[in-house]
Backbone as a printed PyTorch tensor [residue, N CA C, xyz], in Angstrom:
tensor([[[  0.8380,  -1.1770,   0.0000],
         [  0.0000,   0.0000,   0.0000],
         [  0.8900,   1.2490,   0.0000]],

        [[  0.4920,   2.2240,  -0.8080],
         [  1.2250,   3.4790,  -0.8570],
         [  0.4810,   4.5110,  -0.0190]],

        [[  1.1600,   5.0650,   0.9640],
         [  0.5650,   6.1030,   1.7860],
         [  1.5060,   7.2920,   1.8510]],

        [[  1.0060,   8.4460,   1.4560],
         [  1.7950,   9.6740,   1.4690],
         [  0.9320,  10.7970,   1.9990]],

        [[  1.5230,  11.6780,   2.7560],
         [  0.8050,  12.8510,   3.2480],
         [  0.5180,  13.7760,   2.0730]],

        [[ -0.6350,  14.4210,   2.0990],
         [ -0.9690,  15.3560,   1.0330],
         [ -0.1060,  16.6110,   1.1540]],

        [[  0.0430,  17.2890,   0.0510],
         [  0.7740,  18.5500,   0.0240],
         [ -0.2750,  19.6500,   0.0770]],

        [[ -0.2330,  20.4540,   1.0860],
         [ -1.2460,  21.4970,   1.2820],
         [ -0.9620,  22.7210,   0.4180]],

        [[ -2.0040,  23.5320,   0.2100],
         [ -1.8280,  24.7500,  -0.5600],
         [ -0.9880,  25.7810,   0.1700]],

        [[ -0.8290,  25.6310,   1.4600],
         [  0.0550,  26.5230,   2.1960],
         [  1.0010,  25.6840,   3.0320]],

        [[  2.1390,  26.2210,   3.2940],
         [  3.0780,  25.5560,   4.1930],
         [  3.7940,  26.6120,   5.0220]],

        [[  4.6220,  26.1650,   5.9200],
         [  5.3320,  27.0920,   6.8050],
         [  6.7920,  27.1940,   6.3890]],

        [[  7.2770,  28.4220,   6.2730],
         [  8.6910,  28.6910,   6.0500],
         [  9.0910,  29.7700,   7.0360]],

        [[ 10.0770,  29.4600,   7.8350],
         [ 10.5480,  30.4020,   8.8480],
         [  9.3990,  30.8910,   9.7360]],

        [[  8.4620,  29.9880,  10.0400],
         [  7.3600,  30.3270,  10.9230],
         [  6.2160,  31.0840,  10.2720]],

        [[  6.3330,  31.3850,   8.9710],
         [  5.2870,  32.1330,   8.2730],
         [  4.5830,  31.2250,   7.2730]],

        [[  3.2840,  31.4520,   7.0810],
         [  2.5220,  30.6940,   6.1020],
         [  2.8190,  31.2480,   4.7170]],

        [[  3.1760,  30.3410,   3.7850],
         [  3.5350,  30.7370,   2.4270],
         [  2.6570,  29.9730,   1.4530]],

        [[  2.0800,  30.6710,   0.4760],
         [  1.2520,  30.0190,  -0.5340],
         [  2.1380,  29.2010,  -1.4760]],

        [[  1.6900,  28.0110,  -1.8410],
         [  2.4240,  27.1550,  -2.7800],
         [  2.4590,  27.8100,  -4.1520]],

        [[  3.4390,  27.4200,  -4.9780],
         [  3.5820,  27.9890,  -6.3120],
         [  2.5910,  27.4000,  -7.3090]],

        [[  2.0060,  26.2510,  -7.0100],
         [  1.1090,  25.5670,  -7.9390],
         [ -0.1490,  25.1270,  -7.1870]],

        [[ -1.3280,  25.2060,  -7.8150],
         [ -2.5660,  24.8700,  -7.1030],
         [ -2.7480,  23.3830,  -6.7940]],

        [[ -2.0320,  22.4930,  -7.4890],
         [ -2.1720,  21.0520,  -7.2290],
         [ -0.8080,  20.3920,  -7.0580]],

        [[ -0.0730,  20.7560,  -6.0000],
         [  1.2540,  20.1590,  -5.8050],
         [  1.1540,  18.6670,  -5.5110]],

        [[  2.1480,  17.9180,  -5.9840],
         [  2.1960,  16.4710,  -5.7670],
         [  3.3040,  16.1360,  -4.7740]],

        [[  3.0800,  15.1610,  -3.9070],
         [  4.1320,  14.7540,  -2.9650],
         [  5.3300,  14.1660,  -3.7170]],

        [[  6.5200,  14.6640,  -3.4180],
         [  7.7200,  14.1490,  -4.0860],
         [  7.8830,  12.6560,  -3.8790]],

        [[  7.5180,  12.1620,  -2.7070],
         [  7.6790,  10.7390,  -2.4120],
         [  6.9070,   9.8460,  -3.3500]],

        [[  5.6850,  10.2220,  -3.6900],
         [  4.8890,   9.3750,  -4.5870],
         [  5.4180,   9.4440,  -6.0190]],

        [[  5.8710,  10.6170,  -6.4390],
         [  6.4490,  10.7570,  -7.7810],
         [  7.7230,   9.9180,  -7.8670]],

        [[  8.5540,   9.9720,  -6.8400],
         [  9.7930,   9.1880,  -6.8360],
         [  9.4860,   7.6910,  -6.8950]],

        [[  8.5090,   7.2740,  -6.1370],
         [  8.1610,   5.8500,  -6.1300],
         [  7.6490,   5.4010,  -7.5020]],

        [[  6.8510,   6.2280,  -8.1620],
         [  6.3520,   5.8900,  -9.5000],
         [  7.4870,   5.8130, -10.5130]],

        [[  8.4050,   6.7750, -10.4490],
         [  9.5330,   6.7810, -11.3890],
         [ 10.4070,   5.5500, -11.1850]],

        [[ 10.7260,   5.2430,  -9.9410],
         [ 11.5680,   4.0770,  -9.6660],
         [ 10.8770,   2.7690, -10.0420]],

        [[  9.5540,   2.7050,  -9.8850],
         [  8.8120,   1.4770, -10.1830],
         [  8.6210,   1.2590, -11.6810]],

        [[  8.7210,   2.3240, -12.4690],
         [  8.3880,   2.1860, -13.8870],
         [  9.5270,   2.5220, -14.8410]],

        [[ 10.7250,   2.7680, -14.3090],
         [ 11.8510,   3.0940, -15.1850],
         [ 13.1680,   2.6770, -14.5430]],

        [[ 14.2010,   2.6840, -15.3670],
         [ 15.5590,   2.3800, -14.9040],
         [ 16.4240,   3.6180, -15.0620]],

        [[ 17.5650,   3.6380, -14.3800],
         [ 18.5110,   4.7380, -14.5570],
         [ 18.8180,   4.8760, -16.0420]],

        [[ 18.8700,   6.1160, -16.5080],
         [ 19.1510,   6.3950, -17.9050],
         [ 17.9140,   6.4330, -18.7940]],

        [[ 16.7660,   5.9660, -18.2970],
         [ 15.5360,   5.9870, -19.0870],
         [ 15.0050,   7.4130, -19.2140]],

        [[ 14.0480,   7.5720, -20.1170],
         [ 13.4120,   8.8540, -20.3630],
         [ 12.0570,   8.8990, -19.6700]],

        [[ 11.8070,   9.9640, -18.9160],
         [ 10.5270,  10.1820, -18.2400],
         [  9.8170,  11.3210, -18.9640]],

        [[  8.5520,  11.1050, -19.3250],
         [  7.7470,  12.1050, -20.0310],
         [  6.6450,  12.6000, -19.1140]],

        [[  6.5240,  13.9210, -19.0040],
         [  5.4540,  14.5270, -18.2120],
         [  4.8240,  15.6200, -19.0670]],

        [[  3.6160,  15.3650, -19.5550],
         [  2.9590,  16.3050, -20.4660],
         [  2.3010,  17.4890, -19.7640]],

        [[  2.2040,  17.4260, -18.4520],
         [  1.6430,  18.5280, -17.6670],
         [  2.5990,  18.7860, -16.5010]],

        [[  3.7240,  19.4130, -16.7950],
         [  4.8430,  19.4940, -15.8520],
         [  4.6150,  20.3950, -14.6490]],

        [[  3.7330,  21.3570, -14.7520],
         [  3.5170,  22.2550, -13.6170],
         [  4.8140,  22.8960, -13.1870]],

        [[  5.1520,  22.7940, -11.9110],
         [  6.3760,  23.4180, -11.4080],
         [  7.5600,  22.4610, -11.3690]],

        [[  7.4330,  21.3030, -12.0110],
         [  8.5920,  20.4620, -12.2460],
         [  8.9350,  19.4120, -11.2170]],

        [[  7.9880,  18.9830, -10.4160],
         [  8.2950,  17.9510,  -9.4300],
         [  8.8030,  16.6850, -10.1100]],

        [[  8.1370,  16.2660, -11.1810],
         [  8.5620,  15.0540, -11.8790],
         [  9.9430,  15.2390, -12.4980]],

        [[ 10.2040,  16.3940, -13.0910],
         [ 11.5190,  16.6670, -13.6760],
         [ 12.6090,  16.6120, -12.6150]],

        [[ 12.3480,  17.2440, -11.4870],
         [ 13.3070,  17.2840, -10.3830],
         [ 13.6170,  15.8790,  -9.8730]],

        [[ 12.5850,  15.0850,  -9.6450],
         [ 12.7690,  13.7300,  -9.1250],
         [ 13.4380,  12.8450, -10.1710]],

        [[ 13.0800,  13.0030, -11.4380],
         [ 13.7170,  12.2170, -12.5050],
         [ 15.2170,  12.4980, -12.5390]],

        [[ 15.5890,  13.7610, -12.5360],
         [ 17.0040,  14.1260, -12.5720],
         [ 17.7400,  13.6030, -11.3440]],

        [[ 17.1110,  13.7410, -10.1890],
         [ 17.7060,  13.2860,  -8.9330],
         [ 17.9540,  11.7710,  -8.9340]],

        [[ 17.1500,  11.0390,  -9.7120],
         [ 17.2570,   9.5840,  -9.7770],
         [ 17.8790,   9.0970, -11.0820]],

        [[ 18.6870,   9.9440, -11.6980],
         [ 19.4580,   9.5880, -12.8980],
         [ 18.6040,   9.1570, -14.0720]],

        [[ 17.4800,   9.8330, -14.2720],
         [ 16.6490,   9.6260, -15.4570],
         [ 16.7020,  10.8880, -16.3110]],

        [[ 16.4750,  10.7280, -17.5990],
         [ 16.3240,  11.8710, -18.4980],
         [ 14.8650,  12.3080, -18.4330]],

        [[ 14.5960,  13.5390, -18.8520],
         [ 13.2600,  14.0770, -18.6810],
         [ 12.8600,  14.9480, -19.8620]],

        [[ 11.6100,  14.7970, -20.2980],
         [ 10.9870,  15.6940, -21.2630],
         [  9.6540,  16.1010, -20.6600]],

        [[  9.3990,  17.3940, -20.6490],
         [  8.1510,  17.8660, -20.0740],
         [  7.5780,  19.0340, -20.8460]],

        [[  6.2920,  19.2920, -20.6380],
         [  5.5790,  20.3880, -21.2940],
         [  4.6980,  21.0940, -20.2710]],

        [[  4.5550,  22.3720, -20.4420],
         [  3.5470,  23.1150, -19.7010],
         [  3.2730,  24.3980, -20.4700]],

        [[  2.0510,  24.9020, -20.3970],
         [  1.7000,  26.1050, -21.1500],
         [  1.8450,  27.3900, -20.3340]],

        [[  2.3490,  27.2900, -19.1100],
         [  2.5150,  28.4620, -18.2620],
         [  3.9960,  28.8440, -18.2010]],

        [[  4.3640,  29.9850, -18.8180],
         [  5.7800,  30.3910, -18.8270],
         [  6.3750,  30.5860, -17.4340]],

        [[  5.5570,  30.9780, -16.4620],
         [  6.0640,  31.1510, -15.0990],
         [  6.4820,  29.8120, -14.5000]],

        [[  5.7360,  28.7560, -14.7970],
         [  6.0960,  27.4250, -14.3050],
         [  7.3960,  26.9420, -14.9340]],

        [[  7.6010,  27.2680, -16.1870],
         [  8.8460,  26.8710, -16.8700],
         [ 10.0410,  27.5010, -16.1540]],

        [[  9.9260,  28.7580, -15.7620],
         [ 11.0040,  29.4220, -15.0120],
         [ 11.2760,  28.7060, -13.6900]],

        [[ 10.2050,  28.2890, -13.0080],
         [ 10.3540,  27.5720, -11.7420],
         [ 11.0560,  26.2350, -11.9720]],

        [[ 10.6600,  25.5340, -13.0420],
         [ 11.2980,  24.2530, -13.3570],
         [ 12.7930,  24.4420, -13.5850]],

        [[ 13.1650,  25.4520, -14.3360],
         [ 14.5840,  25.7070, -14.6110],
         [ 15.3610,  25.9200, -13.3100]],

        [[ 14.7960,  26.6640, -12.3780],
         [ 15.4580,  26.8890, -11.0830],
         [ 15.5690,  25.5850, -10.2950]],

        [[ 14.4820,  24.8020, -10.2720],
         [ 14.5060,  23.5430,  -9.5200],
         [ 15.5360,  22.5790, -10.0570]],

        [[ 15.6920,  22.5360, -11.3720],
         [ 16.6450,  21.5880, -11.9610],
         [ 18.0870,  21.9690, -11.6560]],

        [[ 18.3310,  23.2210, -11.3760],
         [ 19.6760,  23.6340, -10.9450],
         [ 19.9860,  23.0770,  -9.5620]],

        [[ 18.9610,  22.8440,  -8.7320],
         [ 19.1500,  22.3090,  -7.3780],
         [ 19.3880,  20.8130,  -7.3740]],

        [[ 18.8810,  20.1180,  -8.4070],
         [ 18.9300,  18.6350,  -8.4170],
         [ 20.3540,  18.1210,  -8.5650]]])
């Protein structure tokens, strides 16, 4: 059974409530588990609705290649920043 805590629309940073960057954030743990269960290192992961790049970030972190799409230019900027952290 897969059990993961939901990602809320707000979270705490430095004791202050901060609004999330995306209206439907996904738990990194579940994305990582799906990627590991369905691909091998070096494989290509496709995400047609990339949002703020959780799948891209987790794919890179787990030695997978990534192709993603999103129609929001602001999300693309966020993805680029996140991939620098991976």
